[in-house]
C-alpha positions in Angstrom: 0.0 0.0 0.0 1.4 3.4 -0.9 2.4 5.7 1.9 0.5 8.9 2.3 1.2 12.0 4.4 -2.1 12.2 6.1 -1.4 15.6 7.5 -1.9 17.0 4.0 -4.8 14.7 2.9 -8.5 15.6 2.9 -11.2 13.2 1.6 -14.4 14.8 0.4 -17.3 12.3 0.6 -21.0 12.3 -0.2 -21.0 14.9 -3.0 -22.0 14.6 -6.6 -18.9 15.2 -8.7 -18.5 16.4 -12.3 -15.5 14.4 -13.0 -12.8 14.3 -15.7 -12.6 16.1 -19.0 -16.0 14.9 -20.1 -17.6 16.2 -16.9 -19.4 13.0 -16.2 -21.7 12.9 -13.3 -20.3 10.7 -10.5 -22.4 9.8 -7.4 -21.0 8.3 -4.3 -17.3 8.7 -5.0 -14.8 10.4 -2.9 -12.5 13.2 -4.0 -9.2 13.1 -2.1 -7.0 16.1 -2.0 -3.3 16.0 -1.2 -2.0 19.5 -0.6 -2.8 21.6 -3.7 -3.7 18.7 -6.0 -6.2 16.0 -6.5 -4.8 12.6 -5.3 -7.7 10.4 -6.3 -11.3 10.2 -7.4 -13.1 7.0 -6.3 -12.8 5.1 -3.1 -11.8 7.0 0.1 -8.2 6.8 1.1 -8.1 4.7 4.3 -7.2 6.7 7.3 -7.5 10.1 5.6 -9.5 12.9 7.3 -13.0 13.1 5.8 -15.4 16.0 5.2 -19.0 15.0 4.4 -20.4 17.0 1.5 -23.7 15.2 1.1 -26.1 17.4 -0.8 -23.3 19.3 -2.5 -22.1 19.2 -6.1 -18.4 19.6 -7.0 -17.6 21.4 -10.3 -14.3 22.6 -11.7 -13.6 26.3 -11.5 -14.2 28.3 -14.7 -11.8 29.6 -17.3 -12.7 33.0 -18.7 -11.0 32.9 -22.1 -11.3 36.6 -23.0 -11.2 39.6 -20.6 -10.2 43.2 -20.5 -9.7 43.7 -16.8 -8.1 47.2 -17.4 -11.5 48.9 -17.6 -12.8 47.5 -14.3 -13.0 51.1 -13.0 -15.3 52.2 -15.8 -18.3 49.9 -15.1 -21.5 51.0 -16.9 -19.8 54.1 -18.4 -20.2 53.0 -22.0 -23.6 51.3 -22.0 -25.6 52.6 -24.9 -22.6 53.7 -26.9 -21.6 52.1 -30.2 -18.8 49.6 -30.4 -16.5 52.2 -32.0 -17.3 54.9 -29.5 -16.8 52.5 -26.6 -13.6 50.5 -27.3 -11.8 51.5 -30.5 -8.6 53.4 -30.0 -7.3 56.0 -29.7 -10.4 57.9 -28.7 -12.9 55.2 -27.6 -14.3 55.7 -24.1 -12.2 52.9 -22.7 -9.0 54.3 -24.0 -9.8 57.8 -22.8 -10.6 56.3 -19.4 -7.3 54.4 -19.2 -5.3 57.5 -20.0 -7.1 59.4 -17.3 -6.3 57.1 -14.4 -3.1 57.2 -12.4 -1.0 54.0 -12.6 -1.4 53.1 -8.9 -5.2 53.6 -9.1 -5.5 51.5 -12.2 -3.5 48.7 -10.7 -5.9 48.7 -7.7 -8.9 48.7 -10.0 -7.5 45.7 -11.9 -6.9 43.9 -8.6 -10.5 44.4 -7.6 -11.5 42.9 -11.0 -9.4 39.8 -10.5 -10.8 39.3 -7.0 -14.3 39.6 -8.5 -13.4 36.8 -10.9 -12.1 34.6 -8.2 -15.2 35.1 -6.1 -17.3 34.4 -9.2 -15.6 31.0 -9.6 -12.9 31.9 -12.2 -9.5 30.2 -11.8 -7.9 31.6 -15.0 -8.4 34.3 -17.5 -6.9 35.5 -20.8 -6.6 39.3 -20.7 -6.1 41.5 -23.8 -3.9 44.1 -22.0 -3.7 47.6 -23.4 -0.9 50.1 -22.7 2.1 48.2 -24.0 4.8 46.9 -21.7 3.8 49.1 -18.8 0.3 47.6 -19.0 1.6 44.1 -18.8 3.7 45.0 -15.8 0.7 46.7 -14.1 -1.4 43.6 -14.5 1.3 41.4 -13.2 1.5 43.6 -10.1 -2.3 43.6 -9.7 -2.3 39.8 -9.7 0.5 39.5 -7.1 -0.4 37.1 -4.4 -3.8 36.1 -5.9 -4.3 32.5 -6.9 -5.9 33.3 -10.3 -3.9 32.4 -13.4 -3.8 35.5 -15.6 -2.7 34.8 -19.1 -1.5 38.3 -20.2 -1.7 39.1 -23.9 0.0 42.4 -24.6 -0.2 44.7 -27.6 2.1 47.1 -29.3 1.4 50.8 -30.2 -0.5 50.8 -33.5 0.7 54.3 -34.5 4.4 53.7 -34.7 6.5 52.4 -37.6 7.1 48.7 -38.2 10.6 48.7 -36.7 9.3 50.2 -33.5 6.4 47.8 -33.4 8.8 44.9 -33.7 11.0 46.3 -30.9 8.0 46.7 -28.7 6.8 43.1 -29.6 10.1 41.6 -28.5 10.0 43.4 -25.2 6.3 42.4 -24.6 6.9 38.8 -25.5 9.8 38.5 -23.1 7.4 39.3 -20.3 3.8 38.6 -21.5 2.2 35.2 -22.3 1.5 36.3 -25.8 -0.1 39.0 -28.0 -3.7 40.1 -27.9 -4.2 41.8 -31.3 -7.1 44.3 -31.5 -8.0 43.9 -35.2 -6.6 42.5 -38.4 -5.7 46.0 -39.5 -3.7 46.8 -36.3 -0.3 45.4 -37.5 1.4 44.3 -40.7 0.6 40.6 -41.3 4.3 40.0 -42.2 5.3 41.2 -38.7 2.8 38.9 -37.0 3.9 35.9 -39.1 7.5 36.6 -38.2 6.7 36.9 -34.5 4.6 33.7 -34.7 7.6 31.8 -36.0 10.0 33.5 -33.5 7.8 32.7 -30.5 6.0 29.4 -31.2 5.3 28.8 -27.5 3.5 32.1 -26.9 -0.3 32.5 -27.3 -1.4 34.6 -30.2 -5.0 35.9 -30.1 -7.0 38.4 -32.2 -10.4 40.0 -32.3 -12.0 39.0 -35.6 -15.3 39.4 -37.4 -16.9 41.2 -34.4 -18.8 43.8 -36.4 -20.5 43.6 -39.8 -18.9 46.9 -40.8 -15.4 45.6 -40.2 -16.0 42.3 -42.0 -17.5 44.2 -45.0 -14.6 46.7 -45.1 -12.1 43.8 -45.2 -13.9 42.1 -48.1 -14.2 45.3 -50.0 -10.6 46.3 -49.5 -8.9 43.0 -49.9 -11.4 40.5 -51.3 -11.0 38.4 -48.1 -12.7 38.1 -44.8 -11.0 39.2 -41.6 -10.8 35.5 -40.6 -9.1 34.4 -43.8 -6.6 37.2 -43.4 -5.6 36.5 -39.8 -5.2 32.8 -40.5 -2.2 33.8 -42.6 -0.2 34.2 -39.4 -1.8 31.2 -37.6 -3.3 32.7 -34.4 -4.3 30.3 -31.6 -7.5 32.1 -30.6 -10.0 34.2 -32.5 -12.4 36.1 -30.4 -16.0 37.0 -31.2 -16.5 35.7 -34.8 -20.0 37.2 -34.7 -20.0 37.7 -38.5 -17.7 34.8 -39.5 -18.9 33.0 -42.6 -19.4 29.3 -42.9 -16.2 29.1 -44.9 -14.4 31.0 -42.1 -15.6 28.6 -39.5 -14.6 25.6 -41.6 -11.2 27.1 -42.2 -10.7 27.7 -38.5 -11.7 24.2 -37.6 -9.3 22.8 -40.2 -6.5 25.0 -38.8 -7.1 23.7 -35.3 -7.7 27.2 -33.9 -10.0 28.0 -31.1 -13.0 30.4 -31.2 -13.9 32.4 -28.1 -17.6 33.5 -27.8 -18.5 36.5 -25.7 -22.3 36.7 -26.3 -23.3 39.0 -23.5 -20.7 41.6 -24.5 -21.7 41.3 -28.2 -25.3 41.9 -27.2 -24.7 45.0 -25.0 -22.6 46.5 -27.7 -25.2 45.8 -30.4 -22.8 44.2 -32.9 -24.8 41.0 -33.3 -24.7 37.5 -31.6 -22.5 34.5 -32.3 -24.2 31.5 -33.9 -22.9 28.8 -31.7 -24.9 26.1 -33.3 -23.2 26.9 -36.6 -19.8 26.9 -34.8 -20.7 23.4 -33.6 -21.8 22.2 -37.0 -18.5 23.2 -38.5 -16.5 21.5 -35.8 -15.0 24.6 -34.3 -13.7 24.1 -30.8 -14.7 27.0 -28.6 -14.4 28.5 -25.2 -16.4 31.3 -23.5 -15.2 34.7 -22.3 -16.9 37.7 -20.6 -14.8 40.5 -22.4 -14.7 44.0 -21.0 -15.4 44.3 -17.3 -16.8 47.8 -17.9 -19.8 46.2 -19.8 -20.1 42.7 -18.4 -19.6 41.1 -15.0 -17.1 38.3 -15.1 -19.7 35.8 -14.1 -19.4 32.6 -16.2 -22.7 31.2 -14.8 -24.6 34.1 -16.5 -22.4 33.7 -19.6 -23.2 30.0 -19.9 -26.9 30.4 -19.3 -27.1 33.1 -22.0 -24.9 31.2 -24.5 -27.0 28.0 -24.2 -30.3 29.7 -24.7 -28.9 31.9 -27.4 -27.5 29.0 -29.4 -30.8 27.1 -29.3 -32.9 30.2 -30.0 -30.9 31.4 -33.0 -31.0 27.9 -34.5 -34.7 27.5 -33.6 -33.8 24.1 -32.5 -33.6 23.1 -28.8 -31.0 20.4 -29.6 -28.7 22.7 -31.5 -26.4 23.4 -28.5 -26.0 21.0 -25.7 -25.5 22.2 -22.1 -22.6 19.7 -21.6 -20.9 21.5 -24.5 -21.5 24.8 -22.9 -20.1 23.7 -19.5 -17.0 22.3 -21.2 -16.6 25.6 -23.0 -16.4 27.4 -19.6 -14.0 24.9 -18.1 -11.8 22.3 -19.9 -12.1 23.9 -23.4 -11.1 27.2 -22.0 -8.1 25.6 -20.3 -7.1 23.9 -23.5 -7.5 27.1 -25.5 -5.1 28.8 -23.0 -2.8 25.7 -22.8 -3.5 25.3 -19.1 -5.4 22.0 -19.3 -2.7 19.9 -17.7 -3.2 21.9 -14.5 -6.8 23.1 -14.4 -10.2 22.8 -16.2 -11.4 19.5 -14.9 -11.3 17.3 -11.7 -8.9 14.5 -12.2 -5.9 13.0 -10.3 -2.8 15.1 -10.6 -4.6 18.3 -11.4 -5.0 21.3 -9.1 -7.7 21.0 -6.5 -9.6 24.1 -7.7 -13.4 23.6 -7.6 -16.7 25.0 -6.7 -19.0 23.5 -4.1 -22.7 24.1 -5.1 -25.4 23.5 -2.5 -28.1 21.4 -4.1 -30.4 22.0 -1.2 -30.8 25.7 -2.0 -34.4 26.2 -3.1 -34.0 26.6 -6.9 -31.5 23.8 -7.2 -33.5 21.3 -5.1 -35.4 18.7 -7.2 -33.1 19.1 -10.3 -32.8 16.0 -12.5 -29.7 17.0 -14.5 -26.9 18.6 -12.5 -25.1 19.8 -15.6 -28.2 21.6 -16.9 -28.8 22.9 -13.4 -25.3 24.5 -13.3 -25.6 26.0 -16.8 -29.2 27.1 -16.7 -30.2 27.7 -13.1 -27.3 28.1 -10.7 -26.3 31.5 -9.4 -23.3 32.7 -7.4 -25.6 32.6 -4.3 -25.7 28.8 -4.7 -21.9 28.4 -4.3 -21.4 27.2 -0.7 -17.6 27.2 -1.0 -14.7 27.7 -3.4 -11.5 25.7 -3.1 -8.4 26.9 -4.8 -5.4 24.6 -4.9 -6.9 22.6 -2.0 -7.6 25.6 0.3 -10.8 27.7 0.8 -10.7 30.9 -1.3 -11.1 33.1 1.8 -7.7 31.9 3.1 -6.0 32.9 -0.1 -7.6 36.3 -0.1 -6.6 36.8 3.5 -3.0 36.1 2.6 -3.2 38.3 -0.5 -4.1 41.3 1.6 -0.6 41.3 3.0 0.8 41.4 -0.6 -1.4 44.2 -1.9 
């Protein structure tokens, strides 16, 4: 029998568990934690301390695959404005706000945004970070001591010449996790292709086909869609794809790229809505994101609920989008898209012990007959009885983090 250090073991019994990458529903098994990781899922480890979680459901924490945490301090300022007036540089509301805030104040605002994500059940996010190298450094500082994994995707100044863009890109990619490209028009494609070859292990992401106007302008100017053009430099993630054509979706699936859907953000900005049933038909792997904090709370429960209903409603087919697919998009598929799936995204031996404990005895979860559907369509943050991050309750992490801030 293997030796275990029982001082660091905890065996959670009695709960329903959404287990493995397929999020299968497991009843009556025990989840045993050893330190920050999952030791086993199955029979209880003999002699290990036990915690009875009867009436609870264990779900992996969420991965928010597209965020802009820099505008946390501008909540609700741009509601009712157009996409261009809200977020397009240099004079969109978001960028004017970012220029107006002192660096220390902005860092504290971003830290609040990251804590909001953690308390909403998000263990990792991919952030398109504005403001160049200083923006990347500020977000690193904001995240210091917090247990959330922040995948920082920086961006160069779009107004400088190509030589300066490249210089900035090398500086960014020495510190950031990748590039978050605003639009296909932002940088020369030859530069991006060069950077892609030079930094194969970095994450390259881009907004694409978000608005009908941008897609139409691309076709008129070049004879090609935005998606077709960005595929020239092989990005890993394409965000929004609201106006992607069937050929675009097929090409993305063939290229092995990920789509990231942010339907609540697309809706509030009035740019349209992603057709997730069409994404599914064309075999496009996708994750979910919440986009700009100024417009959308980083609440993946609300994002999943909206995405599931939207996909079925646009298709006029209740079978067009499956709630298992939606939950995977918010967990394991997001982790895969961000290349974090060996650590997070599902509950399996060897992975981080980061999970949500839902209370199935709360009134609107009681009597449910499908726990996956209940999480996607019915659960709220009020139904989360506890959040465990790397084997410890979230409140312990946040208490420690106060000494770092």
